[in-house]
N, C-alpha and C positions, 0 to 999 in steps of 0.2 A: 181623684187621686191617680187613677190609671192613666188619664190623659196627660197629667204632668210628667209621668215617667216616660211616656211615649214622646212627649214634647222634648224632654231632655236628651233622648236618644237621637232625635232627628234634627238637632240644632246644626245649622250650617255656618261655616266660616269661609271668608274669602281669602284666596291666595292670588297675588298678582304676579304676572310673568312678563318678560320682555323678549322679543324675537332676537335670537342671538346668532342667526345665520351670518356668514361672512358677508353675503349680499343681503342687506336688511329688508329689501323689498322684492324677494324672489317671486316670479310668476308661476313657477312649477317646481317640483321636487319636494324633498322633505323639509318640513319646517322644524327648526330647533328653537325651543323656548327655555328660558332660564328663570328660575324663581328669584324674586326680589328677596332680600334679607327680611327677616320677621319685622324688624322695626320700620324698614322702608315700606313694606306691605301695609303695616298698620297706619302709617302716615298717608299713604295713597287711599286706603279705605276710609279714613276719617274725612278726607277731602271729597271722596265719592259720595259719602252719606250726607254731606252738608247741603243745605237747600239753596246756596248761592248759585248764580248762573255762570260764574266764571269757570268752575270745576277745574281748578289748577292745584297741583301739589308740588311742593318744593323739596327736593332731595339735595344731598350734598353737591353732586355734579350735574344733576339733571332737573329740568322742569317737566312735570307730567301734565299733559293736556288731556283731561278725561273726556272732553267733548269729542275730540278727534281720535282718541285712543293711541296717542303717540308720546314717546319720551323725547325730549329735545336736550341736547348737550348744552350746558351753559357756556362752555369754551368755544363751541362751534355750532351755531344754530342750524347749520345745514346738516348736521349729523343727527338724524332722526330714526327712531325705531318704533315698530308697532308694539303695543302692549295688550294684554288681555287679562280678564278677571275670571277666575274659576272658583265655583262654590264646591266645597267638599264638606263631608260630615266631620264634626269635631271628633267623633269617636273613631273615624277611619284611621287606619295605620298611616302615620305621617312620616315614619322613618326618623332618622336622627337629623338634627339641624346641621346641615353641611358646613355652615360658617364656623362652627365650633371646632372643626377638625383641620382648619387651615391656619398656618402661622399668620400672625398679623403682618401687614406689609411694613417693610422697614421705612422709617422716616426718611424723607428725601433730604432733610437738612436739620441741623440742630441749631439751637439759639446761640450756642457758643462752643468753642473747641477746647475747653480747659479740662475736660475729663472729670468734672465735678469739683475741682479745686475751688472755684469761685463759690459754689454752693456751700461747701464746708466753711469757707472763710466768712460767708454771710450768716449761715445758720448758727454757728457756735456763739458769737456775741449776741445775736438776736435772741437765742434761747436763754442766755444768761440775763439779758436786760428785761425780758418780758416775763411776767408771772402769769402764765396762761395754763389752764387745765388741758389735759389731753384732748377733750372734746372741742375746746376752742382752737387748738392747733389743727385738728382735723378739719374744722370748719374753714379756717384760713387756707389750708391746703386745697380744699375743694373749690374755694373761690379762685385761687390761683390757677387751678386746672381749667376752670371755666374760662378765665381770661386768656390763658395760653391757647385753649382750644379755639377761641374766637379768632386768635391771630393766625391760626392755621386755616386756610381756606377749606380744607377738607372736613373741618368740624361741623357738627350740626347741633343746634341748641334744643332739639325736641325734648330731651330728657333733662335739660338744665334745671327745670323746676324741681325735679326729684332730688338732685344733688344738693341744691341750696335751700331746700324747704326746712331743714332742721330735723326731718323725720328719720335721718340716717341713724343707724346704730354706730355709735362711736366706740372704738376699742377700749377706751377708759371707762365706759359705762357698763361693761360686762361684769 
């Protein structure tokens, strides 16, 4: 039993970083490393732990080559940066997740310019014609979000299964 307690204390977790120097391949000087977001780090770690020989992970804007420890931009294959994996204790003070304290980037484009008028004109008759429960409406909305997310190149479907699995708590179920 004591060994289980010690084992729980010493569990390690992997955190992935990318070299963020302005010159991505400096030969001397200080190296600057930036953490990947939690979900990106989890995707990279999942690929790292797979037994396949390719050792590739796909993020929104980058392909990660784990064999050569580099990230490659999908828009410019010549834009490459080094990556590294650091093991830390799960119980070690990790600080606050930085991405929670930044405003989300503004969308570069909208699907239409009518300031929601078309949505209202669509939803009002749709709501009247359909006899759906709140849970069904939420499920339809989640599916629509997934479809629109796929239309945006920046979207990633890693969590798509969670949204559409039906295991979500629906507001009408409370």
